[in-house]
NUDO-275058 format. One line per 5 residues: number of its first residue (from 1); their letters; for each residue y negated, x negated, z of C-alpha. Coordinates in nm, 2 decimals, padded with zeros to 4 digits. Layout:
N
NUM	A	Y:X:Z ~ ...
//
This chain:
171
1	XXXXX	-07.93:03.66:09.39 ~ -07.60:03.57:09.27 ~ -07.41:03.28:09.43 ~ -07.22:03.16:09.16 ~ -07.07:02.80:09.19
6	XXXXX	-06.84:02.59:08.96 ~ -06.56:02.49:09.14 ~ -06.36:02.15:09.18 ~ -05.98:02.21:09.20 ~ -05.98:02.08:09.57
11	XXXXX	-06.26:02.32:09.62 ~ -06.03:02.62:09.47 ~ -05.72:02.49:09.65 ~ -05.93:02.54:09.98 ~ -05.99:02.90:09.90
16	XXXXX	-05.62:02.99:09.73 ~ -05.55:03.32:09.98 ~ -05.90:03.43:09.85 ~ -05.84:03.40:09.50 ~ -05.50:03.53:09.49
21	XXXXX	-05.64:03.82:09.67 ~ -05.90:03.89:09.38 ~ -05.64:03.82:09.11 ~ -05.41:04.09:09.30 ~ -05.67:04.34:09.33
26	XXXXX	-05.75:04.33:08.93 ~ -05.41:04.36:08.85 ~ -05.36:04.64:09.10 ~ -05.64:04.82:08.93 ~ -05.51:04.77:08.58
31	XXXXX	-05.68:04.48:08.44 ~ -05.48:04.38:08.15 ~ -05.53:03.99:08.24 ~ -05.14:03.89:08.19 ~ -04.98:04.00:08.46
36	XXXXX	-04.75:04.33:08.54 ~ -04.75:04.54:08.85 ~ -04.67:04.46:09.13 ~ -04.82:04.12:09.13 ~ -04.67:03.89:09.40
41	XXXXX	-04.86:03.65:09.59 ~ -04.63:03.42:09.49 ~ -04.66:03.46:09.13 ~ -05.01:03.46:09.19 ~ -05.03:03.13:09.35
46	XXXXX	-04.82:02.97:09.08 ~ -05.09:03.10:08.83 ~ -05.38:02.97:09.01 ~ -05.19:02.63:09.06 ~ -05.17:02.61:08.71
51	XXXXX	-05.52:02.69:08.68 ~ -05.59:02.42:08.90 ~ -05.40:02.16:08.74 ~ -05.59:02.21:08.45 ~ -05.90:02.17:08.58
56	XXXXX	-05.80:01.82:08.71 ~ -05.74:01.76:08.34 ~ -06.12:01.89:08.28 ~ -05.93:02.17:08.02 ~ -06.07:02.42:08.26
61	XXXXX	-06.37:02.52:08.42 ~ -06.36:02.79:08.71 ~ -06.68:02.98:08.86 ~ -06.67:03.20:09.15 ~ -06.93:03.41:09.31
66	XXXXX	-06.95:03.51:09.65 ~ -07.05:03.75:09.89 ~ -07.08:03.71:10.25 ~ -06.87:03.42:10.23 ~ -06.57:03.57:10.06
71	XXXXX	-06.49:03.54:09.65 ~ -06.57:03.91:09.49 ~ -06.55:03.75:09.13 ~ -06.44:03.43:08.88 ~ -06.44:03.37:08.54
76	XXXXX	-06.29:03.08:08.33 ~ -06.39:02.83:08.06 ~ -06.05:02.72:07.87 ~ -06.20:02.38:07.67 ~ -06.04:02.31:07.36
81	XXXXX	-05.94:01.94:07.35 ~ -05.81:01.88:07.02 ~ -06.04:01.67:06.81 ~ -06.14:01.92:06.58 ~ -06.19:02.17:06.83
86	XXXXX	-06.44:02.01:07.07 ~ -06.70:02.24:06.97 ~ -06.50:02.57:07.10 ~ -06.38:02.74:07.42 ~ -06.20:03.03:07.55
91	XXXXX	-06.38:03.27:07.84 ~ -06.09:03.39:08.02 ~ -05.99:03.59:08.33 ~ -06.33:03.75:08.40 ~ -06.27:03.99:08.69
96	XXXXX	-06.47:04.11:08.98 ~ -06.35:04.30:09.29 ~ -06.29:04.64:09.28 ~ -06.54:04.71:09.57 ~ -06.84:04.52:09.44
101	XXXXX	-06.82:04.60:09.04 ~ -07.09:04.78:08.87 ~ -07.36:04.55:09.07 ~ -07.40:04.31:08.75 ~ -07.20:04.03:08.89
106	XXXXX	-06.99:04.01:08.54 ~ -07.29:03.98:08.36 ~ -07.44:03.74:08.56 ~ -07.06:03.57:08.55 ~ -07.10:03.59:08.18
111	XXXXX	-07.46:03.44:08.21 ~ -07.32:03.14:08.41 ~ -07.03:03.03:08.21 ~ -07.26:03.02:07.86 ~ -07.47:02.79:08.06
116	XXXXX	-07.14:02.57:08.14 ~ -07.04:02.60:07.77 ~ -07.37:02.47:07.68 ~ -07.34:02.19:07.92 ~ -07.00:02.08:07.80
121	XXXXX	-07.14:02.10:07.42 ~ -06.96:02.41:07.32 ~ -07.16:02.61:07.07 ~ -06.86:02.85:06.98 ~ -06.71:03.11:07.21
126	XXXXX	-06.45:03.38:07.20 ~ -06.23:03.57:07.40 ~ -06.02:03.87:07.39 ~ -06.02:04.20:07.60 ~ -05.85:04.55:07.61
131	XXXXX	-06.06:04.81:07.38 ~ -06.25:05.08:07.49 ~ -06.29:04.99:07.83 ~ -06.60:04.88:07.99 ~ -06.57:04.52:07.99
136	XXXXX	-06.58:04.57:07.58 ~ -06.92:04.77:07.60 ~ -07.05:04.48:07.79 ~ -06.97:04.21:07.55 ~ -07.12:04.39:07.28
141	XXXXX	-07.44:04.43:07.45 ~ -07.48:04.08:07.58 ~ -07.44:03.99:07.21 ~ -07.09:03.90:07.15 ~ -06.96:04.00:06.81
146	XXXXX	-06.63:04.19:06.74 ~ -06.41:04.06:06.55 ~ -06.17:04.30:06.53 ~ -05.88:04.46:06.71 ~ -05.47:04.36:06.71
151	XXXXX	-05.28:04.66:06.81 ~ -04.98:04.63:07.08 ~ -05.10:04.31:07.17 ~ -04.98:04.28:07.55 ~ -04.85:04.51:07.81
156	XXXXX	-05.11:04.67:08.07 ~ -04.98:04.61:08.44 ~ -04.78:04.92:08.42 ~ -04.59:04.81:08.12 ~ -04.76:05.03:07.85
161	XXXXX	-04.86:04.84:07.52 ~ -05.23:04.80:07.41 ~ -05.42:04.63:07.13 ~ -05.68:04.38:07.23 ~ -06.00:04.29:07.02
166	XXXXX	-06.13:03.98:06.98 ~ -06.52:03.88:06.99 ~ -06.71:03.56:06.96 ~ -07.06:03.42:07.01 ~ -07.22:03.14:06.91
171	X	-07.45:02.95:07.17
//
């Protein structure tokens, strides 16, 4: 059974070192999630502090999952706060520690974040991911619709440009 929980900014601050380690593991493994290698602890901490600030402003939701009390995966939901977009949210930064992959954790996190979105009255979700990676196939298998691909969108952690594919889902 998955131990997935929505955490508050204060709870997240208490496990900052675990979140930093999780982020560093993902970037070290090549995940294109906004950072380049090597990812220092200082840069990772600043990132998480920004997330905590948005959580405090009720514009970001963070879910984590644990094994033996240690965070092994997380996903975020960026809530649109503009009056014309209160029905939508962006799924962001889904990652699972390399030691815990291929066990259904990412799928469980996605299902849980969709439930959070529904609870906040969001009916349209969107996300982007690197094409031809396992995550893209997972999203399609979970019923997400691919809109298209933007070439040369971001740098991989190793500095090479790659495209991104955009997905959406109505709930």
